[in-house]
C-alpha positions, 0 to 999 in steps of 0.5 A: 396160772396165766397160760399162752394157748397157741392154736386157740381158735381150733377144735382142741384150743378152743375147748382148752381155753374155755376149760382153763378159763372156767378153772380160774386161770387167765389165757392169752389165746393166739390164733393166726386166723383172728376170725376164730378168735370169737367168744360171745362172752369174752367181754365178761372175762375182761382183759385179765382173764382172756387176751385174744391175740390173732397173729402167726407164731412166726410173726408174733412178738414172742418176747412180750407174749411170754413175759407174763405167762406161767405156762404154754400149751402149744396146740398150734400146727396143721393137721390132715394126713391126706393133705400132707402127702400132696403139699408137705411144705406147709406142714414143715412150716406150721408144725416144725418151724413154728414150734422151733421159734416158740421153743427158742423163746420159751427157753430164753424167757424167764417166766414160763415154767412148763410147756405142754406140746400137742403131738399125735399118735401119728408119730407111731406106726409099728405092728405091736399094739397097743403102742406105749411111749416106749414103742418105736416111732415110724411115721406113716405120713409126712404129717406124722413126720413133721409132728416127730420133728416137732417133738425133737425140736422141743426137746433140743431147744428146751434141753437144759434150760430149766423148763419142763416139756410135757409131750402129749400124743394125742389119739383121734380126738372127737366131740362137739366142734370137731373139724368137718373133714375129720371121719366122725363129723363126715360120718354124722353128716352123712347120716343126718342128710342121707348121704353115702358115707366113703369109707376109706380102705375096708373100714377094718381099720381101728382108732383109739377115739378120744373125747375132747373133754377128756383131752382138755382134762388131761392137758389141764393136769399135764400143766401141773407137772414138774419134770419132763415127759412124754405121754399117750392121751388115749383111752386105751381102747380101740374100735373099727370105723365099721363099729363107728358106722353102726354106732352112729346109725343107731344113735340117729335112728337112720341107716348109713349107706357106705361106699368102700373106697378099696384103693385108698392106700396108706397115704389117705389113713396113715397107720392102719390101726391106732391103739394107745397104751395109757397106763403111763398117763394114769400113773402120772395124772391120776384116775380119769373118767373116760367118757364112753364112746357112745356117750361122746358120739351122742354128744357130737351128733347133737352138736351137729344137729344144731350147727 
């Protein structure tokens, strides 16, 4: 297939683009930060394998871009739960308005058959865990609300046009290449340089940590679905932040000093606990060999030691 990947220069977008190319697909890689679209071996792929487009979804000529693609993986968007409380406007623009424009053009375009929309576990918020796709949606942050709004916009825009919309609700993706401001990246950096790691809350909050390679495998399989669906992309296991602190300390051989920010509210961390039910994903995509948390964290530590 020829696949359009939006947000291709980001953590998940870059890994997805590389995997699609490895699997023999051609990719049109779109990212508004053109400087992030740098692949040392891009010339080896040739124009037929990798096309780099530095432009914004709200400005790019989508009619031209979608004319020769078979599928879309929409990963572009704005993250960061805490920042969304202080300035929610950019989240409306980047997560909702940009998705709306893309979906309008996908609906009208003749060729793309399927669109995979990257959503987030942040759309959930109920206390009944683990969350299944039928669980109540109750976002605990403006970021989560913007991702839920993007889901609704996509559902409305692509309804009745013959396109397949697969919404992938991603849970706490980690691994080599993760953004430096995210929890595990910060924790590893603190361990490596001997700095104090600030734990927001008391550290007992839990997350369903999902390794980047496993997420990319799932996204690739979702491109082949023939009916619209909503799926949790997660391991089905949940570990506390303090568990993660202990694991990083063990793997680096360094004691991690922590400072608990007890005053941190839900504004900083979103839902206190995330834990996903992945049974629907496994029924849909088949068996998945999930990367153990220990092995995935070890890979991220090695990556950060050399960056």
